[in-house]
Structures are given as C-alpha cells and as structure tokens.
C-alpha positions in Angstrom: 34.7 -125.9 158.7 38.4 -124.5 158.1 40.4 -127.7 159.5 37.7 -129.5 157.7 38.7 -127.6 154.3 42.5 -128.2 155.4 42.4 -131.5 155.9 41.2 -131.5 152.6 43.6 -129.6 150.7 46.3 -132.1 152.6 45.0 -134.5 151.1 44.4 -133.1 147.6 48.1 -131.4 147.8 49.9 -134.6 148.7 48.0 -136.3 145.7 49.1 -133.7 143.7 52.8 -132.5 144.7 54.1 -136.4 146.2 56.5 -136.4 142.3 57.5 -133.3 143.4 58.9 -134.4 146.3 60.7 -137.1 145.1 62.5 -134.3 142.7 62.5 -131.2 144.9 66.0 -128.9 144.8 67.9 -127.8 147.8 66.0 -124.2 148.3 62.8 -124.4 149.8 60.3 -121.8 147.8 57.0 -120.2 148.8 53.6 -118.7 147.5 50.7 -117.8 148.5 47.9 -119.6 146.8 44.4 -118.0 148.0 43.4 -115.4 150.8 40.4 -114.5 152.7 39.7 -111.6 155.3 41.1 -114.2 158.0 43.3 -116.6 156.3 45.7 -117.3 153.7 46.9 -120.3 152.0 50.3 -120.7 150.8 52.0 -123.1 148.4 55.7 -124.4 149.2 57.9 -126.6 147.0 59.1 -129.8 148.6 62.2 -130.2 150.2 64.3 -133.5 150.5 64.8 -134.8 154.2 61.8 -132.9 155.8 60.0 -134.9 157.8 57.5 -131.7 158.4 56.8 -128.3 157.8 56.3 -125.1 159.9 54.3 -122.3 158.5 53.8 -119.1 160.4 52.0 -115.7 160.0 53.4 -112.7 161.6 51.6 -109.5 161.2 53.7 -107.0 159.9 52.6 -103.8 161.4 50.5 -104.9 164.2 51.1 -105.9 167.6 49.0 -108.9 167.2 50.5 -111.8 168.1 51.9 -114.9 165.1 50.0 -117.3 163.9 51.3 -120.7 163.1 50.5 -124.3 161.8 52.3 -127.4 161.0 51.7 -130.1 158.3 53.7 -133.4 157.2 56.5 -133.3 155.8 54.4 -135.0 152.5 52.5 -131.8 152.6 52.9 -129.2 149.8 50.3 -126.8 150.2 48.0 -125.7 153.6 45.7 -122.9 155.2 46.7 -120.5 158.2 43.7 -119.5 160.0 42.0 -116.7 162.6 43.8 -113.7 160.6 42.5 -109.8 160.9 41.3 -108.9 157.9 43.2 -106.2 155.8 46.3 -106.9 157.1 50.0 -107.3 155.9 51.0 -110.8 156.9 54.8 -112.3 156.7 54.6 -115.8 156.0 57.3 -118.1 156.9 57.6 -122.1 155.8 60.6 -123.9 157.8 61.1 -127.8 156.5 62.7 -129.4 159.5 63.8 -133.2 160.3 62.9 -135.8 162.9 65.0 -133.4 165.6 62.9 -131.0 165.0 65.8 -128.8 163.1 65.5 -126.2 160.3 66.9 -127.4 157.2 65.8 -124.9 154.8 63.2 -121.9 154.6 61.4 -119.4 152.6 59.1 -116.0 153.3 57.0 -113.8 151.3 54.1 -111.1 152.2 50.9 -110.9 151.5 47.3 -109.0 152.6 44.6 -110.3 153.9 40.9 -109.2 152.5 38.5 -106.4 153.9 35.8 -107.1 156.2 32.7 -108.7 154.8 30.7 -106.3 154.0 26.6 -106.3 155.3 23.6 -105.4 152.6 21.7 -102.5 154.0 18.7 -103.2 150.8 17.8 -104.6 147.8 15.3 -103.3 145.2 14.0 -103.8 141.5 13.2 -100.3 139.3 13.8 -102.1 135.7 12.7 -105.5 135.0 16.1 -106.0 134.1 17.8 -104.7 137.3 18.5 -104.6 140.8 19.6 -102.0 142.6 22.3 -103.0 145.9 23.0 -100.6 148.7 25.4 -102.2 150.9 27.7 -100.7 153.9 31.4 -99.9 152.9 34.6 -101.4 154.5 37.8 -100.2 155.5 41.0 -101.2 152.9 38.5 -102.5 150.1 39.5 -101.4 146.6 36.2 -102.5 145.1 33.5 -104.8 145.7 31.6 -107.7 144.4 28.0 -108.6 143.8 27.0 -112.4 144.0 23.2 -113.1 142.0 22.0 -116.2 141.9 18.3 -117.8 141.7 16.9 -121.6 142.0 16.8 -122.3 138.3 20.7 -122.6 138.3 21.5 -118.9 137.4 24.4 -117.5 138.8 26.9 -113.7 138.4 29.0 -112.1 139.5 29.4 -108.2 138.7 32.1 -106.4 140.1 31.4 -102.8 141.6 33.4 -99.5 143.0 29.9 -97.7 145.2 27.0 -98.7 147.0 24.9 -98.7 145.2 25.2 -100.1 142.5 23.0 -102.1 139.7 23.5 -105.7 138.6 21.8 -105.6 134.4 20.6 -108.3 132.5 18.6 -109.8 134.7 15.2 -111.5 134.0 11.6 -109.8 134.8 9.8 -110.6 137.5 12.2 -113.2 139.2 13.2 -113.5 142.7 16.9 -113.2 142.9 19.4 -114.3 146.3 22.3 -111.4 146.6 25.3 -110.9 148.6 28.5 -108.7 148.5 32.0 -109.5 148.4 34.9 -106.6 149.7 38.3 -107.0 147.4 41.7 -106.0 147.9 44.9 -107.1 146.2 45.4 -109.4 148.8 41.5 -110.9 147.3 38.3 -111.3 148.4 36.5 -111.6 151.8 33.7 -113.8 152.1 30.2 -113.2 151.2 28.1 -111.3 152.7 24.6 -112.3 154.6 22.4 -113.1 151.6 18.8 -110.8 150.5 16.2 -111.5 148.4 14.3 -109.5 145.3 12.2 -109.6 142.5 12.8 -107.7 139.3 9.7 -105.8 138.1 7.6 -106.7 135.2 8.7 -105.6 132.0 6.7 -102.6 130.2 4.0 -102.5 127.8 4.9 -102.6 124.0 2.2 -99.8 123.0 1.3 -99.4 119.8 -0.4 -96.2 118.4 -2.3 -94.9 115.6 -5.0 -92.4 114.9 -7.8 -93.6 113.2 -9.6 -90.3 112.9 -8.4 -86.9 113.6 -9.7 -86.4 117.4 -9.0 -90.1 117.9 -6.2 -92.2 119.3 -6.4 -96.0 120.0 -3.4 -97.5 122.1 -3.1 -101.4 121.7 -0.4 -103.8 123.3 0.3 -107.3 124.1 -0.4 -109.0 127.3 2.9 -108.8 129.9 2.9 -111.7 132.1 2.4 -111.5 135.6 0.8 -108.0 134.9 -2.5 -107.4 136.7 -2.8 -104.1 135.8 -2.0 -101.2 133.0 -1.9 -97.6 133.7 -1.5 -94.9 130.4 -0.5 -91.0 131.2 -1.4 -88.9 128.2 0.0 -85.4 127.8 -1.1 -83.4 124.9 2.6 -81.3 123.3 2.8 -77.8 125.0 0.2 -78.6 127.7 0.6 -79.7 131.4 -2.7 -81.3 131.3 -2.5 -85.0 132.0 -4.9 -87.9 131.4 -4.1 -91.1 133.2 -6.5 -94.2 133.0 -6.3 -97.4 134.3 -7.3 -101.1 132.8 -7.4 -104.3 132.9 -7.8 -104.6 128.9 -4.8 -104.6 126.5 -6.3 -101.2 124.4 -7.5 -97.9 125.2 -8.9 -95.4 123.1 -8.8 -91.6 124.1 -11.6 -89.1 122.2 -12.1 -85.5 121.6 -8.5 -84.9 120.7 -7.6 -82.0 118.6 -6.5 -82.6 115.1 -3.5 -82.6 114.0 -1.9 -82.5 117.5 1.2 -84.1 119.1 0.3 -86.2 122.5 2.6 -88.5 124.4 1.7 -91.4 125.9 3.2 -93.0 129.2 2.3 -96.6 129.8 2.9 -98.8 133.1 2.7 -102.1 134.1 1.4 -103.5 137.6 2.7 -107.1 139.2 0.1 -108.6 141.7 2.8 -107.2 144.7 1.4 -104.2 143.6 4.7 -103.4 142.3 5.1 -100.6 138.8 6.5 -102.2 136.2 9.2 -100.6 133.6 8.3 -97.3 131.9 7.5 -96.8 128.6 6.7 -93.1 126.2 5.4 -92.7 122.6 3.8 -90.1 120.9 1.3 -89.6 118.2 0.0 -87.2 116.3 -3.9 -87.4 115.5 -4.5 -87.1 111.7 -5.2 -83.3 110.3 -8.4 -82.0 110.2 -10.2 -81.6 106.2 -8.8 -78.9 103.9 -11.3 -76.0 102.8 -12.2 -73.7 100.2 -10.9 -76.4 97.3 -10.4 -74.6 93.6 -9.9 -76.3 90.4 -9.2 -75.1 87.0 -7.5 -75.9 83.5 -3.9 -74.2 83.6 -3.3 -72.8 79.5 0.0 -73.9 77.6 1.0 -75.7 75.1 -0.2 -78.7 77.5 -3.5 -78.4 79.0 -3.6 -79.1 83.2 -5.8 -79.4 86.0 -4.7 -77.1 88.8 -6.1 -77.9 92.5 -5.8 -74.9 95.4 -6.9 -75.4 98.8 -6.1 -73.5 102.2 -3.5 -74.4 104.9 -5.3 -77.3 107.9 -2.7 -77.8 111.2 -0.7 -80.7 111.1 -1.0 -81.5 107.4 2.6 -82.5 106.2 1.3 -83.3 102.6 -1.8 -82.7 100.8 -3.2 -85.0 98.1 -5.3 -84.2 95.6 -7.5 -87.2 94.0 -9.4 -87.3 90.7 -12.3 -89.7 89.9 -10.3 -90.7 86.8 -7.6 -92.3 89.7 -5.1 -89.5 88.8 -3.7 -87.4 91.6 -1.0 -85.1 92.6 0.7 -84.3 96.0 1.9 -81.4 97.5 2.8 -79.9 100.8 2.2 -76.1 99.6 -1.6 -75.2 98.9 -1.6 -76.3 95.3 -0.6 -78.9 92.7 -0.8 -79.7 89.3 -2.6 -83.1 88.0 -0.7 -84.0 84.2 -1.3 -85.4 81.9 -5.3 -84.3 81.5 -7.0 -87.1 79.3 -10.3 -85.6 76.7 -13.7 -87.0 77.7 -13.2 -87.1 81.3 -15.3 -85.4 83.7 -13.3 -85.3 86.6 -14.2 -85.0 90.2 -11.5 -83.7 92.7 -11.2 -83.8 96.3 -8.2 -83.0 98.9 -7.4 -84.8 101.5 -4.2 -83.5 104.2 -1.9 -86.1 105.6 0.8 -86.3 108.0 2.6 -89.6 109.3 -0.9 -90.6 111.3 -2.8 -90.9 108.0 -5.0 -89.2 105.8 -7.8 -86.4 106.6 -11.6 -86.6 105.6 -12.0 -85.6 101.9 -12.8 -82.3 101.4 -16.1 -82.0 99.2 -15.6 -82.5 95.5 -15.5 -80.2 92.8 -16.2 -81.2 89.2 -14.6 -80.3 85.9 -15.3 -81.7 82.0 -12.6 -81.5 79.5 -12.7 -81.2 76.2 -14.2 -85.0 74.5 -11.5 -87.4 73.1 -11.8 -88.7 68.9 -13.4 -92.1 68.5 -11.4 -94.5 69.4 -12.1 -96.5 66.4 -13.3 -95.3 62.9 -14.4 -97.3 59.8 -15.7 -97.5 56.7 -18.0 -100.1 54.9 -19.3 -100.4 51.6 -22.7 -101.6 52.2 -23.8 -102.4 48.8 -22.1 -101.4 45.6 -21.2 -97.8 45.3 -22.7 -96.6 48.6 -20.7 -96.5 51.8 -20.6 -95.6 55.2 -18.3 -94.0 57.6 -18.9 -95.4 61.0 -17.1 -94.8 64.8 -17.2 -95.7 68.3 -19.2 -93.3 70.5 -17.3 -91.2 73.0 -18.8 -89.9 76.2 -19.6 -86.5 77.1 -20.0 -85.3 73.3 -22.9 -83.5 72.2 -22.0 -84.1 68.2 -19.8 -85.5 65.8 -18.4 -83.9 62.6 -16.9 -86.4 59.5 -14.6 -85.5 56.7 -14.7 -87.4 53.5 -11.5 -87.1 51.1 -11.1 -89.0 47.3 -7.6 -89.5 46.0 -9.1 -87.1 43.3 -9.0 -84.6 45.5 -12.6 -84.1 46.0 -14.1 -83.8 49.6 -17.1 -83.9 51.9 -18.5 -83.7 55.2 -21.8 -84.4 57.3 -22.7 -83.2 60.9 -24.7 -85.7 63.0 -25.2 -86.4 66.8 -24.9 -90.3 65.4 -22.2 -92.4 64.9 -22.0 -92.7 60.7 -22.3 -91.1 58.3 -23.1 -92.3 54.4 -21.6 -91.1 50.6 -21.2 -92.5 47.7 -18.2 -94.0 46.6 -16.9 -95.1 42.8 -15.1 -98.7 42.3 -11.1 -98.3 42.3 -11.1 -95.3 44.3 -9.6 -94.3 47.7 -11.6 -92.5 50.4 -9.9 -90.8 53.6 -11.7 -90.1 56.0 -11.4 -88.5 60.2 -13.9 -87.7 62.7 -13.9 -84.8 65.4 -16.2 -84.6 68.6 -17.2 -81.6 70.4 -18.6 -80.9 73.6 -18.6 -77.7 75.6 -15.2 -77.7 76.2 -14.2 -77.5 72.7 -13.4 -79.8 69.5 -11.5 -82.9 70.2 -8.1 -83.0 68.7 -7.8 -85.1 64.9 -8.9 -88.8 65.5 -7.0 -91.9 62.7 -7.4 -91.1 59.5 -8.8 -93.8 58.1 -8.7 -95.0 54.4 -11.2 -97.4 52.7 -10.5 -98.3 48.7 -13.5 -99.6 47.6 -13.2 -102.6 45.1 -11.3 -102.2 41.7 -13.4 -101.8 38.6 -14.5 -104.7 36.2 -12.2 -104.8 32.8 -14.8 -104.4 30.1 -13.1 -105.6 26.9 -11.9 -108.8 28.0 -10.4 -111.0 24.9 -10.0 -114.9 25.4 -7.9 -116.6 22.6 -7.0 -120.2 22.1 -3.0 -119.6 20.9 -2.5 -123.3 21.3 -4.5 -126.5 21.4 -4.6 -126.3 25.7 -3.8 -122.8 26.1 -5.8 -119.7 26.4 -4.5 -116.3 26.7 -6.4 -114.2 27.9 -6.0 -110.2 27.3 -8.1 -106.8 28.6 -7.1 -103.1 29.2 -6.2 -102.1 33.1 -8.9 -100.7 35.2 -8.4 -98.2 38.3 -7.6 -99.8 41.5 -6.2 -102.9 40.1 -3.0 -104.1 42.0 -3.4 -107.3 40.6 -5.2 -109.8 38.5 -7.0 -113.1 38.7 -7.8 -114.9 35.7 -9.7 -118.3 36.6 -10.6 -120.4 34.0 -13.5 -123.7 35.1 -14.8 -126.4 32.8 -16.6 -127.5 35.7 -14.7 -130.5 36.6 -11.6 -128.5 37.3 -10.3 -124.8 37.7 -7.2 -122.9 37.3 -5.8 -119.7 37.6 -3.4 -117.6 37.5 -2.5 -114.0 39.1 -0.1 -111.4 37.5 -0.4 -107.4 37.3 0.0 -107.2 33.6 -3.5 -107.0 31.7 -2.7 -110.7 29.9 -2.4 -114.0 31.2 -2.0 -116.8 29.4 -3.8 -120.5 31.2 -2.0 -123.6 29.7 -2.6 -127.3 30.4 -6.4 -127.1 29.9 -8.3 -129.9 29.2 -8.6 -130.8 25.0 -12.2 -130.2 23.8 -13.7 -128.6 27.1 -15.8 -125.3 27.1 -14.2 -122.9 29.5 -15.8 -120.0 31.5 -13.1 -117.4 32.2 -13.6 -115.1 34.6 -10.5 -111.8 34.7 -11.2 -110.4 38.4 -9.2 -107.2 39.1 -7.6 -107.4 43.2 -6.2 -105.1 45.4 -4.0 -105.9 48.7 -6.8 -104.2 50.7 -10.1 -105.6 49.1 -9.4 -108.7 47.6 -10.8 -109.5 44.2 -13.8 -108.2 42.7 -15.9 -111.0 42.8 -18.9 -109.5 40.3 -16.9 -109.6 37.0 -19.2 -111.5 33.9 -17.7 -114.8 32.8 -16.3 -116.1 29.4 -16.5 -118.8 27.5 -14.3 -120.5 25.6 -13.5 -124.1 23.7 -10.1 -125.7 23.9 -8.6 -127.6 21.0 -10.2 -130.8 20.3 -7.8 -134.2 22.3 -5.5 -135.8 20.1 -6.9 -139.7 19.3 -5.0 -142.3 20.1 -4.5 -144.6 17.5 -5.4 -147.8 19.0 -4.4 -150.9 16.3 -3.6 -151.0 12.8 -4.8 -153.8 10.6 -3.6 -155.1 7.3 -7.0 -155.8 5.3 -4.5 -157.1 1.9 -1.5 -156.4 0.6 -2.4 -152.8 -0.1 -4.8 -151.8 2.1 -4.9 -151.1 6.1 -7.4 -150.0 8.5 -6.7 -147.9 11.0 -8.4 -148.0 14.2 -8.6 -145.0 17.2 -10.2 -143.7 20.3 -12.6 -141.0 19.5 -13.4 -138.7 23.0 -14.4 -135.2 21.7 -17.4 -134.0 20.6 -18.3 -133.7 16.9 -15.1 -133.6 15.6 -13.2 -135.0 12.5 -10.4 -137.2 11.9 -7.4 -137.7 10.1 -4.8 -140.3 9.6 -1.6 -139.3 7.7 0.4 -142.2 7.1 4.3 -140.7 5.5 6.6 -143.5 3.8 10.3 -142.5 2.7 8.6 -141.3 -0.5 4.9 -141.2 -0.2 2.4 -140.7 2.2 -1.3 -141.4 2.0 -4.3 -140.0 4.1 -7.7 -140.5 5.4 -10.5 -138.9 7.2 -13.5 -139.8 9.1 -16.2 -138.7 11.7 -15.8 -142.1 12.7 -13.4 -144.2 15.4 -11.6 -145.8 11.7 -10.3 -145.1 8.1 -8.6 -147.3 5.4 -5.7 -146.5 4.3 -3.7 -147.6 0.8 -0.3 -148.5 0.8 2.6 -149.4 -1.1 4.2 -152.9 -0.3 7.9 -152.8 1.0 7.3 -149.6 2.4 7.6 -148.6 6.5 4.8 -145.5 7.0 4.9 -143.2 10.4 0.9 -143.3 11.0 -0.9 -140.7 13.2 -3.8 -139.1 13.5 -5.5 -135.7 14.8 -8.9 -134.5 15.7 -10.5 -130.9 13.9 -13.6 -128.9 15.4 -15.0 -125.4 15.4 -12.4 -124.8 18.1 -9.5 -125.8 15.9 -7.1 -129.0 15.2 -5.6 -130.9 17.8 -2.4 -131.8 18.4 -1.0 -135.3 16.2 -1.3 -138.5 17.7 1.5 -140.6 19.0 3.0 -142.0 15.5 2.9 -145.3 15.6 5.5 -147.6 13.2 3.6 -149.3 10.2 5.7 -151.8 7.9 3.8 -153.5 4.8 5.0 -157.2 3.6 7.5 -156.9 1.1 7.2 -156.6 -2.8 7.2 -160.5 -4.7 9.9 -160.5 -6.9 8.7 -159.8 -10.4 10.7 -163.1 -12.0 11.7 -166.2 -10.4 13.8 -169.4 -12.8 13.7 -172.7 -12.0 17.7 -174.5 -13.6 18.0 -178.2 -12.7 21.8 -178.3 -12.2 21.8 -181.9 -11.5 19.5 -184.9 -11.3 18.8 -184.0 -8.1 19.5 -180.0 -7.6 18.1 -177.2 -9.4 19.0 -173.2 -9.5 16.4 -171.2 -8.2 17.5 -167.2 -9.5 14.5 -164.4 -8.7 14.6 -160.7 -9.1 15.0 -158.5 -6.0 11.9 -157.9 -3.9 11.8 -154.3 -2.7 11.3 -154.6 1.5 12.4 -158.0 1.5 15.2 -159.3 3.6 15.2 -163.0 3.4 13.5 -165.4 0.9 12.0 -168.9 1.1 11.6 -170.9 -1.5 10.2 -174.0 -1.9 9.5 -176.6 -4.6 6.7 -179.1 -3.8 4.9 -182.2 -5.3 3.3 -185.3 -4.4 6.7 -187.1 -4.3 7.8 -184.7 -1.9 9.3 -180.8 -1.7 12.6 -179.2 -1.9 13.4 -175.5 0.2 15.6 -173.4 1.2 16.3 -170.2 3.0 18.4 -167.4 1.9 19.1 -163.4 2.2 20.3 -163.7 -1.4 18.7 -163.8 -4.8 19.4 -167.4 -5.5 19.2 -170.7 -4.0 20.2 -174.4 -4.7 17.8 -177.0 -4.2 18.9 -180.3 -3.2 16.9 -183.8 -3.2 14.9 -182.9 -6.5 13.3 -186.0 -7.6 13.4 -186.8 -11.6 10.4 -186.8 -14.0 8.2 -185.2 -11.2 6.5 -181.8 -11.7 6.5 -178.9 -8.7 4.7 -176.1 -7.8 7.2 -173.1 -7.5 6.3 -170.6 -4.0 8.5 -167.9 -2.7 7.8 -166.3 0.9 9.7 -162.8 0.7 10.2 -161.7 4.8 11.0 -158.4 6.0 13.5 -157.2 8.4 11.1 -156.8 11.3 9.5 -160.5 10.1 6.7 -159.4 7.7 6.3 -161.4 4.8 4.9 -161.8 1.1 3.8 -165.2 -0.3 4.6 -165.4 -4.1 3.5 -168.3 -6.0 4.8 -168.9 -9.6 5.0 -171.2 -12.7 5.2 -175.1 -12.1 8.5 -176.8 -12.8 8.9 -180.0 -14.1 12.5 -182.2 -13.4 14.1 -184.0 -16.3 13.6 -187.8 -16.7 15.7 -189.9 -14.9 19.1 -190.9 -15.9 19.3 -194.9 -16.8 21.2 -197.2 -14.5 23.4 -200.4 -15.3 24.6 -198.7 -18.4 27.1 -201.8 -19.8 29.4 -201.9 -22.9 29.4 -204.9 -25.1 31.2 -205.9 -28.3 29.4 -207.3 -31.2 30.4 -208.6 -34.4 31.8 -206.4 -37.3 33.8 -203.9 -35.5 30.6 -203.1 -33.5 29.7 -202.4 -29.9 26.3 -202.0 -28.1 25.5 -199.9 -25.7 23.2 -201.5 -22.8 21.1 -199.4 -20.0 17.9 -199.5 -18.1 15.8 -197.3 -18.5 13.5 -195.4 -15.8 10.4 -195.5 -15.3 8.5 -193.6 -18.2 8.9 -193.6 -21.8 11.4 -191.9 -22.5 13.6 -191.2 -25.8 17.9 -191.7 -25.1 21.0 -191.3 -26.6 23.9 -192.8 -26.1 27.6 -190.9 -26.9 30.4 -192.2 -26.7 33.7 -189.9 -27.1 37.1 -191.0 -27.8 40.5 -189.5 -28.5 40.0 -189.3 -32.3 36.6 -189.9 -32.9 33.1 -190.1 -31.1 30.0 -192.0 -31.7 26.3 -191.5 -31.2 23.3 -193.9 -31.3 19.7 -193.3 -30.7 16.7 -195.5 -29.7 12.8 -194.7 -29.6 10.6 -194.8 -27.0 11.5 -197.8 -24.5 14.3 -199.1 -25.5 16.8 -200.3 -23.3 19.8 -200.3 -26.1 21.8 -199.3 -29.2 24.7 -200.4 -31.2 27.5 -198.0 -32.6 29.2 -199.7 -35.7 32.8 -199.4 -36.8 34.5 -198.3 -33.9 37.8 -197.9 -33.8 39.7 -200.1 -31.7 42.7 -199.2 -29.2 40.5 -196.2 -27.6 39.6 -195.7 -24.4 35.9 -194.4 -24.4 33.6 -192.0 -22.1 30.2 -193.3 -22.7 27.4 -191.6 -21.6 23.7 -192.8 -21.8 21.1 -189.6 -21.5 17.1 -189.4 -21.9 15.9 -186.6 -24.3 14.0 -183.6 -23.0 10.2 -182.9 -24.3 11.7 -180.3 -26.2 14.3 -183.1 -27.8 17.3 -181.7 -25.5 19.9 -184.2 -24.2 20.2 -184.2 -20.1 23.7 -183.2 -19.8 24.2 -184.2 -15.9 24.0 -188.0 -16.5 26.6 -189.9 -15.4 30.1 -191.3 -17.8 31.7 -194.7 -17.8 35.5 -195.3 -19.0 35.5 -198.5 -21.3 39.1 -199.3 -23.0 38.3 -201.1 -26.8 41.5 -203.3 -27.9 42.1 -204.3 -31.3 42.4 -208.1 -32.0 44.0 -207.2 -35.2 41.9 -205.3 -37.1 38.8 -206.0 -34.6 37.3 -205.2 -31.8 38.9 -206.8 -29.5 38.3 -206.8 -25.6 35.6 -204.1 -23.6 37.0 -203.9 -20.5 35.2 -201.1 -17.7 37.7 -198.4 -16.7 35.0 -196.6 -14.2 33.9 -193.4 -13.7 34.3 -190.2 -15.1 32.9 -186.9 -13.6 31.0 -184.4 -15.8 33.3 -181.9 -17.2 
C-alpha cells in the first residue's frame, strides 16, 4: 500500500514540480511534508544535472539501522517507510548524477508520530454525546477522536486524556469511532474503529396543578422511545414515587396543598437504554383561605376591608366582589375601593401561587348606601299640574323629592314610587332633587334638575294699522318670556317676527286682508306658548290700478280701474299745473271734467273702514289743445292768401285748410299765421284749423267761410282812338263783375269804369308823349278794387298835338 501511495505521490509531484526542475538553484533544500508513526514524506527542490535523488532516514538516538529510498531525477517528493514510532530521524537528500556522484545534499530532523492507540469501550449517557475510553501511548501529546456515520457525518475532536466525550451528536444515532495519537511530528494512523449509538432525548415535561392536591404532567412523544419513567419527590422528603408509562401524560393525586414537588423523567429506547434525564418542579395550588370577614372603613371615602387567615404555599390573596371589583395583597387583608352606591357586595377570597388560585372561600355579603336616581325630570302633565319623576334605583326603601320655585317657595314629598306631583304656575322655574334611602343610609345628593314652565300669555295686546300694509302690535311684558313671536295669518299666508321687546311691526302684509294676529311668548327651554288668543285686524285697501283713460269729449274723460277690495269707495284725482279735478265711485270708473290744452297726472285710491289705500301709480293725461279764438283770412294775390289766428293753449303746431269743390289749400306750421297758395279766384272756401300738441293730440276747429276775389281780366290792351282818346280792352273772367281801368303816368292819371259784362272802356283827353301803367281790376261786392291784378306799360307818343303811336312796353311788377 505504501509503495502504491508513493507511486501516486511521485506522479503527482512530477506533474507539479517539473517547472521547478528547469528553474532550480544550485543548492538543494529539504523539508518534511507529512509524518506518521512509521513513515515520513519529504519534499526537496530540484537540482540541475541530477539524474536521481537518494533519501536516507537515520535514527538520531537509536541503534536501529538507517532506512533509505531512491527516486528519479524528475521527482521532488517522496516517502520513507518502515520507520519506528515516536523516533527522531535525521532526513538527508542527495542529488546524484549518472555516475552516482553526489552533486548536492541537504538535511533536516523530524520525529515520527506515536503508536496507534486502541479503543477499550465507547458508550452514550446523553443523547447528544458519546464517551470513548482508549489506551494511552508513549510520546503522545494529545489524541484525536474521529466520529463518522453512514449519512456522511464526519468530525474530529482533539482530546488530552482518556476517557473523553464527543458532543453535538444526534440522538439515537449509530456512529463509528476511532482514535489517533498526536505529537509534534504529526498524528498516528487511526485505531481500529468501534460502533456506539447515542441514547434518546429526555421528554419535555410540562406540569400544572389543576387543584390543590393534584399535579398533571404532559410531554410530547420522544422519537424511538418505547417507555417513560417519572419519579415524584416532595420537597424536604426522601420518599420517591416512581411511575412507568407508555403514554405521554400522567397525573399524581392525593398531594399536599401549597407544597413543591420535584419530578424527574426519562425515556427508554427499544434496546432498553435509558435516555437523558430531566427534572422539573411544580407547586400545588394553595388551600382555601378561612375565616373571611368584611366591613366598611370610615373616613372621607367609604371603602370595604376584607380580612382572612393565612394558608400554606400562598404567594398572594385576592378578594373578589360580585360587582367585579377586587383587591389583592400578600398580607392578611386588602381594601376594595372605591365603593359605589346601591351595591350588594358578595365577597369571596382565593389564595394564589405560581400554580394558580385556590378554590374560593364562602361568600360574605355587604350592602352599600343607595345611589341617587340616574335621571330626574319634571313634566307638566296638564297646564298648572307638574310632576317630578325619576328612574328606579335598586336596593332602595323610599325616596324624598324636594321642589323649589324661583320665588323661594319649597315643598317636598315622601314616596316609595318614582313620581311626586305639585302645582306649577306659568313663567316660573322649578328646581328639584331626589334622595334615595335604605338601611345603609341616604344616597348622596342627586342631579339637580330644573324645569321652566311655559311663559304666560300677554293680556293687553293692541293691534293698530300704522301704514297701509303694516300692523303694529304691542303688549305688556310677561313673566318667563325671553322672546316674543308674533304671527299674522290671513288664510293664504302667514308672517311672523321675533323680538325680545314687547312690540312688533309686521310689514309687507296683503292689502285689504283680515289678519288673525297671535303673540306667543317663548323661552329657550320650553319654546313658545301656543295657547294664546288671536286678535283680528284688517289692513288698508289695495291701491287700484288705472286701466285706461278715455276722452269722452273735449272737456270730459272717463277713468277705468281695477276694483279688488271689499266694499271700497274709489276716488280719482287729476292734478294739472293750474288746477285739479276729482271724481268718486264705488264701481270701476268715473268721469272727470277737464280743460283743453292741459296736462294732468291721474291717480286713484281706495277707502274702506280700515283706512285709505296708497294712491295708484299715476298716469299722464294730456288733453287736446284749445282752438284759436280768432282766425283771419286775407287774400294777398290772385292765388295766395294769408291766414292768421290767435294763440291756442296746448298747441305746438297747426294745420290750416281752405276747402272748396274746385280744390283745396293746406299749410302746416308752428306759427300763428300761414300763407296758402293755389287759391282759385272767385271761389268760396270752407276754413278749418287743426291744432296739435307736441305729443300728437289735436283739436279740430271750424271757422266762417272765405270767398276769393274775382279773377283779374286777361289780354289787357291799349288802343288809340280819335280825339286823343285811348281805349282799354280786356277779356273778362267768368262771372258778372264790374271793372275799373287805371292809367298811371308821370304827369297825370286816368280811370274808367264799366258795368257788369263789359270788356273795355275809353279814356279821353289823354296827354301824349307819356308812358302809362295800365291795370284793369274787378271790383269786389263791397266795391273795393282788387289791387293785385297785373300791370302793363304802354308808351303813347304824340303826333303833333294829338295822340300818336301806342306801343306796348311790357309788364310792370306790382308796387
């Protein structure tokens, strides 16, 4: 086997060290690689030119012969076997050439490992360890215990002496163990292996004491365990009770209360090996405390003191009341505080230790003073009749209720029920408190409740109309009222106002409505008194609405309005700048006599027994302008007249018209005169005038007729006659008129006249050598001459002393 290992080493080392041979130094070096008790493996550096190496191991202090081994020149590691254990060897390496000449050498010293020890026995006392006993060898400075199993577990534990223990193992597991000796040189080969199995673990015991004479032990099943052993030992006693079981629980009974017991447990494997030990202790519950007494403790606050006798094994005592309160103490009394009223305490005491509490003692009872009622209230059953009521309180024999009014009067009642009755007045505040009584005494003062009765109704309510749609309500202040609510209702709407003063104005009411007015005094607590009487008052009538104003004639108009009031009279007022007119009616219209040319503001109002309405909205009324008192027509020319008239009040413009069967003439002006053209001569005209206001109202005025003058003759010519006579000739216009012909010269004038129907006349003794203006004009019926006929100029020359040539010179304008 060693040669096999050596051959393997040589192969490996050659592969690793060949690069070193190429780079080796001149001096060779040597070192020990591994050591066993019978061999050493050394390592050297390659030497250039060496064909082989010789390793010699020589004992330093022993007569035993040297041992050597030879290796090829390519080898740098090798082993020397068949050495003696625990022996110091001088190791020498020599590098030799092919002629076996030594080229270089090196030495070192090393000791071989001690002898291989042998295992005497291996056994397990604990589930996580195995103890090994082995024979100790000379020269060993220590030992290594090797542990393996089939699952691949491997560990080596250094130890100094035998026996020793390997730990951190698995419970109930088979292990293979061997031992190696160790010195400064190395370790020996492993000893012959032995097998050993760890024992099972101890059960994880859990204990409890459900009663003062019982202990119950429980544990989880232990792997590979077939039996369990439990030993029970009372503290301070040598007596041991042993029990075996294959179950996982056990109960010990008939034990001493308040006493500590020790419990030791083991598990057994199928091979009959006892497993790990475990020991726990458990105290039993204490006995029941005796001679329990309860009593109230005097002082500023009343508490409940509980007393009892001491019992064995108790760490603490707890007193528990049926109310859920408790106290605890390690001495022989405790105080339950605070106490509440109306409690019937049933007190029990238990002793406790780490195992739990004892059974309770016999209960002791104690009754406390009653509580005041949780809720107290006052109700007004009927007006003036009140009752104090409260919630029922347990453990009460009777109640006393006290009632005090805010005027200082007080009364009380004693009853076993939960109500008392008393007389109460409107507007008062009542204070009440209730005390409860039982054998323990009186309750503390309860909640003081107050009740304020509803305010009284005012007696002297006055409702007056201060404007058309506003009522003022006033009254005297009443007791208990913090606020007054005034409500007015007419069947279709209601209006209210709230105020702290005893007066209220309700505005924006419906006109001509009968309102029912109620004043309700209110308080913040009770609200408003809804039993107060109502007062009625009608508002002023509604203002009429003028629908239309119709002009009946120039001096009369009819005014129409809406009439929505009940039994109302209506008045209409028309106010002008200089005058005012009125009319009245109970219907829906009336007549007003007005002046022409005026502007009025027309309004109406209604009157009833309740008062007068507001006036309606005014509407303007403008009457037609007046007709001019005088009108004059004057003809200016044959076809044009000038019409003048007097001023007409209210007129802003005028239209004047001359009308005849032969035509008409019209002019429109803002003045008081007008020129009319296109007048037909010799025609009778009807004269009319329309006067218009600036807003379009008009007055139609008629006057006496007007006749235009006769037409001027046409074709007026002047002829020379004999004897210094000139004849004036014309063509007369239709109709029979008288004409006059006038010749005006610079030195003399001449006139001739004719009768009706004539077409000419002669003028004698004419002065020649003159220019004459010739005008022929008809005469009016009054005999006056028309002045606007055309004029012609003629030149009359002289022929000797007589009239010569008559020459027409043209027309001449009217002067």
